[in-house]
N, C-alpha and C positions, 0 to 999 in steps of 0.2 A: 589647621592642618588643611591641603586638599580634600578630597572626598575623589576614594578609589571609584574605577571609570572601570565597567567592561571589557577585556581588552578585545580590540578587533584582530588581531589575530590568529584570530582561530575564526572567524566570523567566514573566510576559505573554506577549510578546513570540512568543517562546517554543517555548509554550504554545498558540497562537492558528492561529502559523505554521503548527507542525505534523501540525494537526488540520484542517485543510481541505484536506484531500486522503478523510479519513475520511469526515467527517461526508458530503460527496459521494457517496464510496461505500457508505453503508449508507442514505443515503433515499432514492437511488435502486432499493434493493430493492423499496421497499410501492411506487413508483409506474409498474415496466413495466406491469402490469393492464392501472391507468389510459389511462396515454398509447398503449396497444395499442390499447380500445379506441374512444381519441378518432382516433386517426390510419389505423384498420383496417387497423394491424399484427399481425401473426405474433409469438414470443417468439422465432424468428428473427429477426427487423426488429431488436423491439426488444434482441435482445443487443447494439447493436450502439453505444448507450445507452450500458453498461458496459466492447464492446472501446476505444472510440474516448480512451475517458478513460485508461487505462492504455497505450493507442499511444502517446497524448500524452506524457502521465506516463515513461515507461520510458523515452522516447529524450530526454524534457525533461531528465531528473533526474543525470544524471552532469555531465550537458553541462554547467549551473547550478550541479554541486553542481563542481564544477571553476571555474566562473570566480568561487564566492565564493571556493575556496581560493588563488588569484591574485590575486582585491580586496578581498575581504574578502564576512563577509554585509548592511551593513544595504541598501547600489544592489538589491542583485541581486532582494533581498526584498521592496523598495517597489512595483519592477516587477514582480512575479510578482502581489502582494499588487491592486498594481489592476487585472492585469487579471481578475482573480476576482468582481472587482464591473461588469465588460466583460461578462462571461461569463453572469453574473445578470441582465442587462441584454436581453441576449442570446436567453437559454433563453426568462424569462419571456415575452418577444412572440413566439417560433417563431411557424411560420404553418402548418411543415408537419418532418414528421415527422425532415430532413436537415436542416434547420435547429439542428434540435436538438441532433441528433449534431452538428453544427459546434461552439455552445458549447459539447457536452465535450471536443470537443478545446481548446477555448480555454480550460472551467476546470483540466483536465489542468495542458498549460502554466504557467497560473497558478501552481497548485500543487507547481511543482516545488522550488522553495526551500527550504520551512518545517524542512524536515528535515534537508537539508543544513547549511542557517544554525547551526539547534540546536546540530547536536553541533561545528559550530567557534566557534562559542561556549563550548559546555563546553571543549575543548580551550583553548580561550581567556584562561581565564578560570584554567582550572587551572595553564598558562603561568604564568599572575598571581597565584595564592596559591601555588603550593607546593604543590598538594593536585593530587596525579592521583585518585583514587578517587570520582566522586561519583554512588555507589549513589544517595545520596539524588533528584536530580538529575535522570537515567533513570528511577528507579521514577514521580515525579512522569509525567517526556513517557508513558512506557505507558499508565498510570493518566490519567492526559489522554486519552488513546485508543482505550484502557477505554469509558473515559464514553460519549466520547463519540457513542461506536458503540450506546454504548446508546438515546443520545435520535434516533441518527438518524433510524431506522424509529419509532422513537414519533414525535417529532416529524415526522416521513412524513407517518403515515400521521393526525392531528391535522391539521396544515396541508392537507391532497386533503379532508379534511371539514369543515373550513372556506370552504375557498375553490376546490378543485382544486388538479391534480399541478405549477403552474406556477405555484405559490408556493414547490413547494422547491428551483426555481431562484431565486424576487427573495429568499432565505433570504440568498445572496450577495452581494446591496448591500450588506448594514449590512455585512453578516461584514468586507468585502471595509474597509470606511467605520473600522471599528473594529485593522484589523489596520495598514495605511496610518499613521493616528492614533498605535499605541504603536510601531511599526517611527523615529517619525518623533522621534519625543520620549524614548524607550530603546536602542535601537540605537547603539553607537560608532561616528561615521562610521574611524574608519579604527585594526583592529585591531592592537593589538602585532604586530611580524614578520609585517605584510604586503609582501608586495612589491611596488614602485613603478610596476616598467615589465613590467607583467603583460601588455598587449597585444601585446609581443612573444612573452609564452609561454606566448601562444595557438593551438596545433594545430588549426588551420580544416578543413585536408587531414581531416585520424584523427577530428575532432568528427563532416565530411561522410561517410566511409566505415562509419561507427560506426552511425550510423542510417540509411543505406543498410542497411544488413547486417541490421538489427535492424529499421528495415522492414520487406523483406520476411521475416524470420521471420517476425515478426506475424504478416503476412498469411498467409504461409502456418500456422500453426497454425490462423487463422481460419476458412479455406476450404483444407479442402488438395485438394482435386481439383485448383489450382494449384498443378499439381504445378512446372509451370517456372523459380518464382520458388524452388524450395532449390538450381538454377543459379545465380541472382539471388545468392543469400543467401553459398552455398557461394565463388563471385567477390568480391562485399566483402568475403569474411570472410579469403581469400588474403589483399587489398590492401590491406587494413589492420592485419593483424600484416606485413603488408610492412613499412608506414609506422610503423608503429609502435616496431618494432624498430633505424627507419637515424633516427628524431626525434632533436631532439636536449631536449626539450621535450615529450614523450608526452604525450598524454590521455591515454592509461591504458598506464603502463607494466608491458607488460607484462613483462618481465626480474623490476622487482619482483615484480606478482603472482602470477609463474610459480614462485618462488621460498617465497611465504608461502600456503602446503599448506593452513593451518587456516583464513584469509582463503577459498580458495575453497571448503571443505567447507562454512560457514558460508552461503554464495553456495547452492550445492546446497541443501543444508536449506532454504530460504528459500525457494526456488522451489516444492519438494514441498511443504511446509508452506502454502503458500497455493492451492497447485489445493484441496488437499482442502478450504481455510476459508473458501472464496470461492465454490466448486463448494456449499456449505450454504448459505451465507450468499444467495446468489442463487435457484437449485437448488430447497431449501429450502421458500422463502420464497415462490415462484415456486407450487408445490406445494398451501400451505396452504391460497393464493388463489384456484387455478382449479378442480382438482380434494378439497379437501377444505371448502372455498367458505368461509371465513371474510373479512372488509375486510381489506383495507386497516391500520385501523388493527390493529383484533385480531389478523390476523398480524406487525407490529413488536411485538403485547406478550408472545404467543410466545417471540420470540425476543428479549427481554427477560433473560430468565435466562441465557440463554449469556455476554450479556457482563456483568451484573453480579456471575457468577463465576465470573470472568475477572480482576474491579479487585480480589474477592477473591485470585485468587490469584497475582498482580500486587504488590499487595502484601503478600501474606504470604511467597515467597517472595525480592523484591528485597529482607526483612531480609538476607540470607545470600549470604555471598560465591560465582564460579564460577558459571559452564555448567551443569555436567554435567548436572547436578542437575535444573533447572530444565525441560531439554531433553527426557531421558528422560520422567521426568513425565507434560512433552508428546501428546510418542505412543504413551506409553500412555492415556492417555486419545483420543487423534486413535482408534486399534485399538475404545474400546469404544465408540464414539461411532454410527462408523460403520457397528459392527456391528446394533447401538438400531438404525438408519435404514433397516433393512432389510426389519425385523422390522413394519415402518408402514403403515396403510393404511388406504380411503377411513374402512374403518368403524373407527379406532383410536378411544378413549378421549383426551379433549386432553392429561388426564397427559402417555397417553404422549410427546405431542408437546411436553411440557411436558421435562418429561424428560431429551431426545435432547437439549432446547439447554444445560440444566442440563452433559449431561455435553463435550456442543460446549464448553462453558466454561473448562475446567479445561484446553484446549489452546491457547482465547484468551488465557489472564495465561500460561501460563506458556512459549510460542511468543514473541511479542510477545519477551518483556522476554529471553529467554534470547538470542537473536538478537539482538538494538540491544546488548547490553554483549558477545555474541563482536567485531561489528561494532567499536566502540569502542575498545580495550582487541588487536585483532590488526592493524588497518590504520594504515599510515604517516602519522604526526599529520600531514604534510606536504600528504599526499592523503586528507584525510580522510575532507573536502563531497564529491570526485567518490567517494573508498569508501562513504560515508553513500548516496552519487544512489545508488549499483552498487544496494546491499542492498536500498534501494526500484528497482533494477529488476528485477533481481530476485523479486521481490516479483508486481510485475503482470502479468510473464511466467503466470507462476504463478495472478492474478487472472486472464490474457486464455484461459490454456489452460483454467482449472475455466468461463469464459465460452461460447468454443464445447464444449466439452464435455454444458454445457451444455443452448447453443442445440442440438445431435446429438439427443439424450434427449431431449428434448419436442419438435424438430419441431414438428408448426400447433398442442397443446397441453402440456397438462402434466399429465401424466398419470403415476397410480400408477405403470406399470409402467417406463415412462421412471427417471418418484425410483428406482425401487430399481437399473436402468442407472447410473443419476451413483455412486450408494452404495456399488456393486460397481469402480467408478473411484477412486472416494476410498477402499475398504475398501484396498486393493495400493499408494495412492503414501502410509500409514499406517506400510503392514507396511514400506515401502521406507527411507520416515522411519527409522520406529527398529531399525528395519536399521543403516541409516550413521552414526547417530547411538553406541547400547549399542559400536559395537567402537573408537568410535573416542577412541585414548587422550588426544591431546592435550587433550581439554573437559576431560577431569579437575586438569591442570594450569592 
């Protein structure tokens, strides 16, 4: 009897769903300065275009991931990708920065299902085929995300040159149409093994308390002057813990998560890695446009080597098993890139900017694949959707910290002094990532 093979019809919707968030993350990097000019808003205000998307997605990812665990990926995928199209329409016609931020919030919610759905489909296919080593598909997802990150800044610069920054939002309309069509045609209506009594398994109080805790924490990180939010965060966190430890079917099983030290360590590494990578994506790009004097298109071209090298690194290290080597390579690459960034100035030759982007490509490729592989093998298979969602949540926490740090470092303008201040923060995070990776013996297994 021939051995069952992975259903390759699933790859297209899996890949498209998972890249909806990265494309909207990277494309806005070159649009921040033009949007600020259009609405008379400084970098400290346009930073909300970054933070709002990650705020919505950080809240939504584990919630949608848990719903995928209970109901399967199809219906959540279709609802979410439809919202992406709606957000594209709102952003295209937005009359003010506030409406534009609202469109980014809707985009954040709409992009929640893609990645957890892909991980859930991987596990269901592993069960169906009897093969629990989807290295090729995991690498495909990582490379697809790297590729779209290459195209994001370049495409953003091209669209801005052709018709202005509004086209960067309009792009979501055709992407949504294609994603919904692929979901309808190719995603299974009922993944084997899913519970039919899913409604009874939804922990609404737990989800609500988690949302209050995370929302207050993220707002605090974005503005530390609002110290009272710390009280709200701690109170909501205590209530959330009390609820989850007593719930029959908790939203996040804290007992299981607390006993899974390798997975908790993966989440910690994700937080630190994303602080560094997104501080570079947004902070470095704004500096190249405002202080170095590059156009949005040329700023996107300078970023391109990072993603191209990242693709090459992902393809190369994806051929080998294990995650320790991948994450150690990424850790060393981060430290080297941040050190180089400290040597840049407005008088630096263009090749130095390209060199920094090239070196940043090493952690861009190695870390994303290493962290993704880690959560796939470390998570409880019955909660792979919510576990994958939490991985992205910690990544978005890092992105929000990076956005807040960028706004604080730059203030009213993206100066060289502010860029160096940001680079020191990134270097500290890189060293921390290196330490918690190098001494983690569990990764070597």
